[in-house]
C-alpha positions, 0 to 999 in steps of 0.5 A: 499499500501506498502512502500517497498517491497523487493524481495529476502532475502538472505544477501543483501535483509535481510539487506535492509529489516532490514534498511527500517523497521528501518526507519519506513516504512510499508515494505514487504519481499518476497523470492522463498524459505524458510529463511536461505535456501542454495540454493542461494549465501548467505550460506556457513557459512564464507565469507571474510571481508576487507578493503584494497581492491585490486579490486577498492579502490572505495569500501573502504568508503562503507566497512568503513561503513560497518564495522560500521553496522555490529558492530551495529547489534552485539550490537543491536542483541548479535549476533557474526556477524564477527570475526576479525582473520586477513587476508594474501594476498600473490603472487608476488609484481606485482600482483593484490591482493598485489599491488592493496591492497597496493594502497587501503590501501595507498589511504585511509590510512588503517593499513596494513603490507607489508612483504617480502618472508622472513618476511612471512616464519619467521611469518608463519613457517608452510606455503610454500612460493616462494622466488618471493612472498610478503604478506600484512597482515591486522589485521581489516579482517577476517570473517563474518558469513553469516547465522548469519547475515541474521538471525540477520537482518531478526529478526531485520526487524520483530522487527520493523514491517516488514512482510515476506513471504517466499516460495512466488516468485515474478512473474512480476512487473508493474508500474503506476503512483501511484506505482508498483504492484508486481504479486506473484507465489500464483496468488495474487499481492501486491502494493508498492511504491518502489521495491527492487530487491536483486535477488542474481543468479536470477538477470539475468532478471532485469539486462537484462531488463536494458541492462546488461548481468548477467552470473552464475558460479559454485564455490565449498567451501570445508572443510577439516580436518587439520593434524595440529593445526597450522591452528586453528583460534586462531593462523592463518588468513584467506587468499587469495593467487594469484600464477601463478601455480594456476588456479585461487586465492585461498581463505579460512578460519582457522579452526573455529571448522569445518575444514579449508575451501578453495575455488577458487575464480571465478573458475567453469563452467558457469550454470543456478540457476535453473540447478546448479549441487549441487553434489560434485565430488571428483576428479573434485571439491575436489582434485584440491582444496587440492592439491592447499591448500597442496602446499601452507599450508601443513598440512591443507587438510588432509582429506575431511569433505564436499563441498558445490556449491555455484554460483557467479552472475557475471556481465561484469566488475566484479563490482557490480550493485547498481542503480534504474531501467532505466524503473522505478526509483522506483524500485532499483537494487542491484545485480551482486556482482560477488562473492565478495559482502557479506562483503558489505551487511549491507551497501547495505542495508542501500543504498537500503533503501535510494534509495527506500525511498529517491530517493538517497543516500550520499554513492559514488556509481556512479562507480556501476551504470548502466550508465558504461555499456553504456559508 
């Protein structure tokens, strides 16, 4: 019998597998696809990492720990996992990204800079800043590289004895007094003392059983070759701007060598992970992003390089679910990361391991529990 089985080996699952194996557990990780596949929600070369969390200051202690664990992973594996090029948030002073990030920074003593429109123009003369806009600059922010992070966690897990089975679907699970039985797609089953579900966009059935509806949204990421070197990573930060003229907040990354990346946060049609339209439409997908990016960063959207459709797994309140299953506390739920979760993967892995092996965690995660949906 395994001490734990992890179903889904993307960003969260690979981290959970690593943390479980580091605790000396006999652990198995399974995934319905190949390792480092691009069909879920954990690819795309870059994800924003930041601590002044405008979504809710309650996330900040988890982020502080996430940074510590990402640095530990870098030291242990020698892999370049994240790069702190800084993050520029922009919007009107009363916008969520500005007011929320300043609130989180103030509450947790985080070092950020508050900039008015004139100061923004002086520091970033290449930008097109409106008179009523302000900025918040966070130096200890930037990009985490998801594919490298997943590979590093998987390698670390295997080095400490974890077993992995890819192209292996989890069809169902059942529990009894002795443990949990996990039925696999090849007709076999395995027994485990605990089960960690990190299923990404395929998390909807698990949440439905817990009484919560999960929506899956198609979101498009696009890379452009800029017409200027002003947006190179050596000189320009990651960014997120909330602007009334935009259909959704626009975020992206400087040129790390493969172009400027941009996307709308939380904009796209609802879909199903099996029916996701993966093709990129030049008019519907690329042109709106190019226009929005050019209005904010002139010269950034010089020519289209490539695009990628990814998925957001959205909970009703757009906050994560990290909890134990109401039907069996030996089953740990980690999902519904709603398009802003990857930066947390290192600490979510630690929390999942603690819940699976110890039945609890010292991390303050009550605000991410299922109970909030029943209130």
